[in-house]
GUTIRO-298249 format. One record per residue (C-alpha): x, y, z; chain. Coordinates in nm, 4 decimals. Each point is the difference from the previous one (the first is absolute). Last residue first. Layout:
N
> east,north,up,vomar
> X,Y,Z,A
...
//
This chain:
452
> east,north,up,vomar
> 0.1302,-0.2906,0.7986,A
> 0.1674,0.2952,0.1770,A
> 0.2205,0.0265,0.3091,A
> 0.1125,0.3339,0.0858,A
> 0.3574,0.0752,0.0629,A
> 0.2207,-0.0290,0.3065,A
> -0.1862,-0.2958,0.1299,A
> -0.1458,0.0164,0.3584,A
> 0.1307,-0.2922,0.2381,A
> -0.2828,-0.1567,0.1924,A
> -0.1429,0.1522,0.3263,A
> 0.0006,-0.1522,0.3525,A
> -0.2354,0.2363,0.1933,A
> 0.1838,0.1463,0.2998,A
> -0.0299,0.3589,-0.1042,A
> -0.3561,-0.0065,-0.1305,A
> -0.0945,-0.1546,0.3406,A
> 0.1118,0.3078,0.1965,A
> -0.0903,0.3124,-0.2136,A
> -0.3394,-0.1846,-0.0746,A
> -0.1163,-0.0081,0.3584,A
> -0.2159,0.3050,-0.0356,A
> -0.1253,-0.0706,-0.3561,A
> -0.1271,-0.3636,0.0677,A
> -0.0994,0.0839,0.3532,A
> -0.2361,0.2679,-0.1443,A
> -0.1968,-0.2563,-0.2189,A
> 0.0403,-0.2631,0.2427,A
> -0.1975,0.1920,0.2639,A
> -0.2604,0.0774,-0.2568,A
> -0.0006,-0.3807,-0.0854,A
> -0.0615,-0.1279,0.3378,A
> -0.2619,0.2736,0.1010,A
> -0.2079,-0.0603,-0.3107,A
> 0.0395,-0.3814,0.0425,A
> -0.1572,0.0309,0.3314,A
> -0.2950,0.2083,-0.1122,A
> -0.0639,-0.2211,-0.3049,A
> -0.0304,-0.3041,0.1815,A
> 0.2400,-0.2920,-0.0750,A
> 0.1544,0.0022,0.3418,A
> -0.3468,0.0234,0.1504,A
> -0.1231,-0.3154,-0.1995,A
> 0.2938,-0.1890,0.1254,A
> -0.0532,0.1057,0.3528,A
> -0.3918,-0.1051,-0.0101,A
> -0.1989,0.1592,0.2709,A
> -0.3416,-0.1554,0.0313,A
> -0.2201,-0.1899,-0.2355,A
> -0.3039,0.2046,0.0631,A
> 0.1863,0.3274,-0.0904,A
> 0.0144,-0.1295,-0.3611,A
> 0.2795,0.1492,-0.2133,A
> 0.0763,-0.0123,-0.3719,A
> 0.3075,-0.1663,-0.1633,A
> 0.1716,0.3141,-0.0949,A
> -0.1281,0.2078,0.2831,A
> -0.0839,0.3706,-0.0249,A
> -0.0225,0.1875,0.3260,A
> 0.0275,0.3346,-0.1650,A
> -0.1831,-0.0037,-0.3291,A
> 0.1875,-0.0943,-0.3234,A
> 0.1511,0.2145,-0.2587,A
> 0.3192,0.0628,0.2226,A
> 0.0400,-0.3697,0.0458,A
> 0.0749,-0.0388,-0.3668,A
> 0.2678,0.2681,-0.0249,A
> 0.1655,-0.1006,0.3471,A
> 0.0140,-0.3604,-0.1554,A
> 0.1821,0.1438,-0.3084,A
> 0.2354,0.1930,0.2155,A
> 0.0617,-0.3053,0.2187,A
> 0.0789,-0.2318,-0.3119,A
> 0.2407,0.2799,-0.1418,A
> 0.1812,0.0311,0.3382,A
> 0.0275,-0.3814,0.0437,A
> 0.1544,-0.0340,-0.3395,A
> 0.2284,0.2916,0.0713,A
> 0.1120,-0.1690,0.3309,A
> 0.0703,-0.3262,-0.1859,A
> 0.2014,0.1542,-0.2804,A
> 0.2076,0.2439,0.2272,A
> 0.0892,-0.2792,0.2438,A
> 0.0832,-0.2541,-0.2787,A
> 0.2867,0.2225,-0.1393,A
> -0.0008,0.2732,-0.2775,A
> 0.1637,-0.0552,-0.3324,A
> -0.3026,-0.0250,-0.2314,A
> -0.1965,0.2286,0.2487,A
> 0.1945,0.2805,-0.1304,A
> 0.1885,0.2646,0.1876,A
> 0.3088,-0.1526,0.1616,A
> 0.2122,0.0992,0.3078,A
> -0.3262,0.0084,0.2108,A
> -0.0430,0.3071,0.2327,A
> -0.3652,0.0682,-0.0846,A
> -0.1339,0.2606,0.2280,A
> 0.1418,0.2944,-0.1594,A
> -0.1509,-0.0573,-0.3450,A
> -0.3384,-0.1128,0.1709,A
> -0.0547,0.3255,0.1804,A
> -0.2737,0.1252,-0.2419,A
> -0.1833,-0.3264,0.0521,A
> -0.0649,0.0982,0.3694,A
> -0.2246,0.2745,-0.1058,A
> -0.2682,-0.2285,-0.1467,A
> -0.0442,-0.2362,0.3078,A
> 0.0659,0.2972,0.2240,A
> -0.3223,0.1558,-0.1210,A
> -0.2238,-0.2971,0.0886,A
> 0.2154,-0.0579,0.3211,A
> -0.0324,0.3547,0.1161,A
> -0.3583,0.0093,-0.0819,A
> -0.0517,-0.3212,0.2100,A
> 0.2056,0.1504,0.2809,A
> -0.2186,0.2980,0.0195,A
> -0.3218,-0.2242,0.0067,A
> 0.1447,-0.2110,0.2623,A
> -0.0230,0.3124,0.2350,A
> 0.3038,0.2103,0.1167,A
> 0.0620,0.0329,0.3766,A
> -0.0767,-0.3355,0.1740,A
> 0.3664,-0.1020,-0.0865,A
> -0.1213,-0.1564,-0.3156,A
> -0.3868,-0.0492,-0.0635,A
> -0.0359,-0.3255,-0.1834,A
> -0.1881,-0.0897,-0.3127,A
> 0.2577,0.0691,-0.2509,A
> -0.0717,-0.2736,-0.2656,A
> -0.2713,0.2096,-0.1502,A
> 0.2332,0.2667,-0.1474,A
> 0.2278,-0.2781,-0.1349,A
> -0.2903,-0.1570,-0.1680,A
> -0.0788,0.3390,-0.1701,A
> 0.3578,0.0009,-0.1183,A
> -0.0611,-0.3352,-0.1858,A
> -0.3526,0.1116,-0.0860,A
> 0.1027,0.3094,-0.2015,A
> 0.0315,-0.1687,-0.3541,A
> -0.3131,-0.1921,0.0837,A
> -0.2182,0.3079,0.0121,A
> -0.0909,0.1079,0.3500,A
> -0.2226,-0.1994,0.2392,A
> -0.3331,0.0714,0.1771,A
> -0.2298,-0.2905,0.0637,A
> -0.3741,0.0526,0.0835,A
> -0.0328,0.3263,-0.1957,A
> -0.0963,0.3013,0.2094,A
> -0.3187,0.1805,-0.0808,A
> -0.0852,0.3514,0.1045,A
> 0.2699,0.1733,-0.2036,A
> -0.1302,-0.1680,-0.3134,A
> 0.2466,-0.0111,-0.2923,A
> -0.1789,-0.1282,-0.3096,A
> 0.0092,-0.3775,-0.0529,A
> 0.2497,-0.1545,-0.2727,A
> 0.2532,0.0497,0.2602,A
> -0.1366,-0.2850,0.1993,A
> 0.0992,-0.2363,-0.2731,A
> 0.3746,0.0801,0.0283,A
> 0.1750,0.0849,-0.3120,A
> 0.3495,-0.1387,-0.0651,A
> -0.0451,-0.2753,0.2995,A
> -0.3792,-0.0723,-0.0664,A
> 0.0708,-0.2967,-0.2009,A
> 0.2230,0.2043,-0.2256,A
> -0.2702,0.2703,-0.0808,A
> 0.1150,0.0182,-0.3628,A
> -0.0210,-0.3767,-0.0608,A
> -0.0804,-0.0656,-0.3637,A
> 0.0571,0.3189,-0.2059,A
> 0.2493,0.1829,0.2254,A
> 0.1703,-0.3437,0.1245,A
> 0.0567,-0.1122,-0.3650,A
> 0.1311,0.3421,-0.0933,A
> 0.2617,-0.0010,0.2738,A
> 0.1030,-0.3541,-0.0942,A
> 0.0447,0.0942,-0.3685,A
> 0.1716,0.3329,0.1237,A
> 0.2590,-0.1938,0.2075,A
> 0.0959,-0.2233,-0.2962,A
> 0.0336,0.2950,-0.2283,A
> 0.2090,0.1786,0.2842,A
> 0.2337,-0.3027,0.0258,A
> 0.0495,-0.0064,-0.3817,A
> 0.0851,0.3625,-0.0085,A
> 0.2243,-0.0037,0.3052,A
> 0.2395,-0.2782,-0.1272,A
> 0.0544,-0.0088,-0.3716,A
> -0.1050,0.3487,-0.0824,A
> 0.1051,0.2501,0.2829,A
> 0.2582,-0.2572,0.1287,A
> 0.2261,-0.0578,-0.2885,A
> -0.1032,0.3191,-0.2190,A
> 0.0724,0.1987,0.1991,A
> 0.1485,-0.0815,0.3398,A
> 0.3428,-0.0442,-0.1832,A
> 0.1678,-0.3239,0.1135,A
> 0.2221,-0.0667,0.3045,A
> 0.2615,-0.2381,0.1108,A
> 0.3143,0.1717,-0.1414,A
> -0.0947,0.3414,0.1285,A
> 0.0474,0.2771,-0.2456,A
> 0.2996,0.2335,0.0563,A
> 0.1038,-0.0018,-0.3581,A
> 0.3077,-0.2171,0.0604,A
> -0.2323,-0.2614,0.1553,A
> -0.1219,0.0059,0.3549,A
> 0.0180,-0.2250,0.3135,A
> -0.0852,0.1355,0.3380,A
> -0.2990,0.1811,-0.1398,A
> -0.1996,-0.3366,0.0003,A
> -0.0408,0.0279,0.3638,A
> -0.0877,-0.3366,0.1622,A
> -0.3393,-0.0917,0.1543,A
> -0.0313,-0.3320,-0.2037,A
> -0.3584,0.0681,-0.0904,A
> 0.0700,0.3464,-0.1159,A
> 0.0402,0.3575,0.1217,A
> -0.0801,0.2927,-0.2327,A
> 0.2229,0.2830,-0.0489,A
> 0.1152,0.2948,0.2384,A
> -0.1256,0.2928,-0.1966,A
> -0.2671,-0.2029,-0.1830,A
> -0.1594,-0.0974,0.3315,A
> 0.0194,0.3531,0.1360,A
> -0.1690,0.1307,-0.3013,A
> -0.2760,-0.2824,0.0133,A
> -0.0718,0.0640,0.3708,A
> 0.0114,0.3923,-0.0507,A
> -0.2613,-0.0286,-0.2747,A
> -0.2224,-0.2540,0.2082,A
> 0.0398,0.2443,0.2997,A
> -0.1109,0.2956,-0.2082,A
> -0.3020,-0.1947,-0.1403,A
> -0.1013,-0.1012,0.3495,A
> 0.0188,0.3599,0.1274,A
> -0.2087,0.1257,-0.2950,A
> -0.2377,-0.2837,0.0429,A
> -0.0363,0.0890,0.3833,A
> -0.0814,0.3623,-0.0522,A
> -0.2325,0.0128,-0.2876,A
> -0.2632,-0.2835,-0.0549,A
> -0.0013,-0.1863,0.3307,A
> 0.0735,0.3277,0.2134,A
> -0.2755,0.1926,-0.1547,A
> -0.2379,-0.2790,0.0483,A
> 0.1203,-0.0882,0.3342,A
> -0.1035,0.3525,0.1045,A
> -0.3218,0.0181,-0.1650,A
> -0.1060,-0.3286,0.1471,A
> 0.0980,0.1123,0.3458,A
> -0.2131,0.3127,-0.0371,A
> -0.2991,-0.1939,-0.1160,A
> 0.0251,-0.1960,0.3094,A
> 0.2133,-0.2295,0.2372,A
> -0.0828,0.1198,0.3500,A
> 0.1058,0.3062,0.1914,A
> 0.0909,0.1839,-0.3128,A
> 0.2950,0.0635,-0.2213,A
> 0.0585,-0.3529,0.0223,A
> 0.3859,0.0349,0.0139,A
> -0.0043,0.2905,0.2209,A
> -0.2618,-0.1610,0.2387,A
> 0.2382,-0.3117,0.0142,A
> 0.2930,0.2306,0.0819,A
> -0.1971,0.1887,0.2725,A
> -0.0841,-0.3251,0.1620,A
> 0.3496,-0.1562,-0.0291,A
> 0.1987,0.3094,0.1180,A
> 0.0734,-0.0745,0.3643,A
> 0.0727,-0.3906,-0.0126,A
> -0.0528,-0.1564,-0.3602,A
> -0.2853,-0.2420,0.0456,A
> -0.2411,0.2607,-0.1807,A
> 0.1841,-0.1037,-0.3200,A
> -0.1786,-0.3324,0.0040,A
> -0.3233,0.1922,-0.0593,A
> 0.0973,0.0710,-0.3616,A
> 0.0332,-0.3571,-0.0635,A
> -0.3328,-0.1045,0.1484,A
> -0.2038,0.2857,-0.1635,A
> 0.1744,-0.0528,-0.3265,A
> -0.0927,-0.3625,0.0022,A
> -0.3516,0.1055,0.0896,A
> -0.0588,0.2198,-0.2855,A
> 0.1634,-0.2060,-0.2726,A
> -0.1441,-0.3165,0.1418,A
> -0.3491,0.1354,-0.0478,A
> 0.0501,0.1745,-0.3079,A
> 0.1501,0.3330,-0.0725,A
> 0.1564,-0.0764,-0.3183,A
> 0.2814,0.2428,0.0881,A
> 0.1014,-0.1591,0.3409,A
> 0.2275,-0.2605,-0.1717,A
> 0.1819,0.2709,-0.1888,A
> 0.1260,0.1330,0.3149,A
> 0.1151,-0.3400,0.1273,A
> 0.1600,-0.0871,-0.3403,A
> 0.1811,0.3336,-0.0155,A
> 0.1491,-0.0245,0.3472,A
> 0.1032,-0.3706,-0.0603,A
> 0.1688,0.1076,-0.3219,A
> 0.1613,0.2795,0.1797,A
> 0.1480,-0.2337,0.2475,A
> 0.1150,-0.2396,-0.2685,A
> 0.1672,0.2733,-0.1933,A
> 0.1751,0.1093,0.3154,A
> 0.1133,-0.3533,0.0415,A
> 0.1405,0.0053,-0.3362,A
> 0.1897,0.3279,0.0272,A
> 0.1641,-0.1639,0.2917,A
> 0.1100,-0.2983,-0.2040,A
> 0.1481,0.2224,-0.2567,A
> 0.1758,0.1957,0.2562,A
> 0.1625,-0.3152,0.1568,A
> 0.1169,-0.1183,-0.3419,A
> 0.3818,0.0172,0.0459,A
> -0.0206,-0.1990,0.2381,A
> -0.2746,-0.2498,0.0615,A
> -0.3802,0.0623,-0.0895,A
> 0.0136,-0.2272,-0.3017,A
> 0.0901,-0.3002,0.2273,A
> -0.1050,-0.2585,-0.2463,A
> -0.2897,-0.1482,0.1693,A
> -0.0933,0.3143,0.1995,A
> -0.0084,0.1986,-0.3132,A
> -0.2046,-0.2574,-0.1613,A
> -0.2663,0.0154,0.2798,A
> -0.0205,0.3851,-0.0707,A
> -0.0816,-0.0747,-0.3567,A
> -0.2526,-0.2773,0.1092,A
> -0.1710,0.2359,0.2479,A
> 0.0019,0.2794,-0.2786,A
> -0.1527,-0.2394,-0.2561,A
> -0.2943,-0.1234,0.2309,A
> -0.0360,0.3539,0.1296,A
> -0.0517,0.1489,-0.3583,A
> -0.2242,-0.2816,-0.1082,A
> -0.2344,0.0821,0.3111,A
> -0.0160,0.3653,-0.1119,A
> -0.0197,-0.1070,-0.3635,A
> -0.3180,-0.1859,0.0752,A
> -0.1674,0.3153,0.1251,A
> 0.1287,0.1934,-0.2719,A
> -0.0689,-0.2423,-0.2973,A
> -0.3295,-0.0786,0.1544,A
> -0.0959,0.3856,-0.0050,A
> 0.1274,0.0207,-0.3587,A
> -0.1794,-0.2943,-0.1284,A
> -0.3398,0.1078,0.1746,A
> 0.0317,0.3576,-0.1593,A
> 0.0220,-0.1505,-0.3515,A
> -0.2633,0.2408,-0.0990,A
> -0.1172,0.1914,0.3127,A
> -0.3335,-0.1080,0.1005,A
> 0.0158,-0.3217,0.2041,A
> 0.3290,-0.0106,0.2004,A
> 0.0754,0.3688,-0.0094,A
> -0.3415,0.0950,0.1197,A
> 0.0154,-0.2626,0.2662,A
> 0.3232,0.1693,0.1143,A
> -0.1732,0.3272,-0.0152,A
> -0.2834,-0.1173,0.2130,A
> 0.2586,-0.1093,0.2619,A
> 0.1444,0.3503,0.0189,A
> -0.3577,0.1704,-0.0104,A
> -0.0909,-0.2081,0.3146,A
> -0.3336,-0.1697,-0.0503,A
> -0.3386,0.1532,0.1207,A
> -0.1549,-0.0111,-0.3366,A
> -0.0048,0.3872,-0.0230,A
> 0.3771,-0.0025,0.0788,A
> 0.1759,-0.0681,0.3332,A
> 0.3110,0.1855,0.0935,A
> 0.3494,-0.1586,-0.0194,A
> 0.1202,0.1816,-0.3158,A
> 0.3126,-0.0810,-0.1717,A
> -0.1612,-0.0047,-0.3457,A
> 0.1655,-0.2617,-0.2584,A
> -0.0455,0.0560,-0.3708,A
> 0.3243,0.1618,-0.1178,A
> 0.1732,-0.1365,0.2903,A
> -0.0589,-0.3580,-0.1312,A
> 0.1843,0.0887,-0.3278,A
> 0.3172,0.1325,0.1929,A
> 0.0038,-0.2978,0.2336,A
> -0.0050,-0.2379,-0.3113,A
> 0.3111,0.1782,-0.1354,A
> 0.1819,0.0193,0.3173,A
> -0.0863,-0.3633,0.1128,A
> 0.1070,-0.1452,-0.3458,A
> 0.3195,0.1875,0.0228,A
> 0.0781,-0.1322,0.3351,A
> -0.0833,-0.3455,-0.0936,A
> 0.2537,0.0231,-0.2988,A
> 0.2632,0.1254,0.2394,A
> -0.0705,-0.2799,0.2342,A
> 0.0332,-0.2560,-0.2885,A
> 0.3496,0.1633,-0.0785,A
> 0.1098,-0.0718,0.3593,A
> -0.1743,-0.3343,0.0232,A
> 0.1910,-0.1827,-0.2645,A
> 0.3286,-0.0334,0.1797,A
> -0.1172,-0.2948,0.2047,A
> -0.0123,-0.2024,-0.3059,A
> 0.3716,0.0119,-0.0756,A
> 0.2546,0.2686,-0.0858,A
> 0.3485,-0.1555,-0.0858,A
> 0.1312,0.2502,-0.2472,A
> 0.0613,0.2811,0.2477,A
> -0.1310,0.3297,-0.1237,A
> 0.1836,0.2453,-0.2214,A
> -0.1625,0.3373,-0.0455,A
> 0.0949,0.1018,-0.3495,A
> -0.3192,-0.0679,-0.1914,A
> -0.2330,0.0629,0.3062,A
> 0.0755,0.2529,0.2610,A
> 0.3086,0.1982,-0.0970,A
> -0.0736,-0.0598,-0.3719,A
> -0.3600,0.1153,0.0218,A
> 0.0899,0.3050,0.2228,A
> 0.2847,0.0966,-0.2534,A
> -0.2441,-0.0241,-0.2852,A
> -0.2629,0.2205,0.1671,A
> 0.2274,0.2588,0.1759,A
> -0.2081,0.2998,-0.1072,A
> 0.1023,0.3022,-0.2049,A
> 0.2499,-0.1109,-0.2426,A
> -0.1744,-0.3456,0.0233,A
> -0.3207,0.1556,-0.1567,A
> 0.1854,0.1489,-0.2909,A
> 0.1840,-0.3256,-0.0714,A
> -0.3181,-0.1983,0.0195,A
> -0.1824,0.2338,-0.2369,A
> 0.2835,-0.0237,-0.2406,A
> 0.0034,-0.3789,0.0297,A
> -0.3707,-0.0163,-0.0497,A
> 0.0014,0.2408,-0.3044,A
> 0.2706,-0.2142,-0.1548,A
> 0.3487,0.1511,-0.0895,A
> 0.1588,-0.3409,0.0202,A
> -0.0380,0.0072,0.3836,A
> 0.3607,-0.0783,0.0748,A
> -0.0319,0.2040,0.3127,A
> 0.2261,0.2768,0.1426,A
> -0.0754,0.1685,0.3256,A
> -0.0379,0.3653,-0.0076,A
> 0.2891,0.2011,0.1356,A
> -0.1468,0.3444,0.0748,A
> 0.1981,0.3089,-0.0780,A
> -0.0684,0.3116,0.1888,A
//
């Protein structure tokens, strides 16, 4: 059987011959062309399009640092001779004894927060420019699944240091599953592997954190990129560049992804990001207690509960939604159940965004005042929910003094009230979108992209 080998003008060099041999057996050059040198992206990408490539860089950092940490970490919740959990002691060993271990550990812990910052901004860009709209619905769905996997990965990784907040945070979150009618108690016990958070829980979360969830996350990222390159990238104008092509079938308003964006766009953005990333690692690794909570520098103690329990900052908006549900509905299901529904629904509802938005245009550039106003309130509310999720229940922005009596203004600015208001608004924003997105007065959309 004859095999048609691809032809190259290699000049007979060893590299050219090796590349020709490799390409005959593996689609190296064709993959490079399909996803880089001959993948044509819109020429009007702006600042908001940095975060996709930055997310890929952070993912690589997390994989590499995670592999190094696994070489020295021991998932053992039992006590050593000094009365300290072995898992906690192994973290101390990494920080103090392993050459460069403190740097690897801080890169991984800070990288988790950096990952969520970048992903939140990446998702917000999709909301700004309508990147979830037809024909990119599947790209958006893969993105939401990536977000869910990332949350699961971060939660399981948060338990591994086996500090006070790790232990009690896991205890609280896993106990939420008991609110599910009928199967809640059994499901919680299955997740823990015991009646309480214990060594069995630690081993389960460790295996999921380093094996199962990363594989799922990596597969979803590949699917996300393949779907993106199959349909083509959106742009700040929200118009399809494939509508206007030259005689070779190349979109007129496009440039090759490599080298225009890989070198001139993404490389510079990643260099700037890494400068800030290194500055945080070297000078502010705890992030003021938001990246690494101070209680987590204490070994897990099942007999001592921290005074204030709150998840890491990137979970706090949804934790606020959980705490906002304080009423028993229909006297059948407890408030705890509805809190879990609100917390999970806050993420799941994002998946329905492509079908909730009925606007005739995609990009915020041509949207009307209703969309811009409601989106601004949505962002402010989400940030306030995140802030209040770090505070104790009953938090008051301006303090509270029982001796002065009830103050209506103070109550309206209290954490409990604002949590309920913005949780309600969060879901109202999405559920009413099919109506207000239709009546919003939009500007005319150009046929081709605008570029300066």
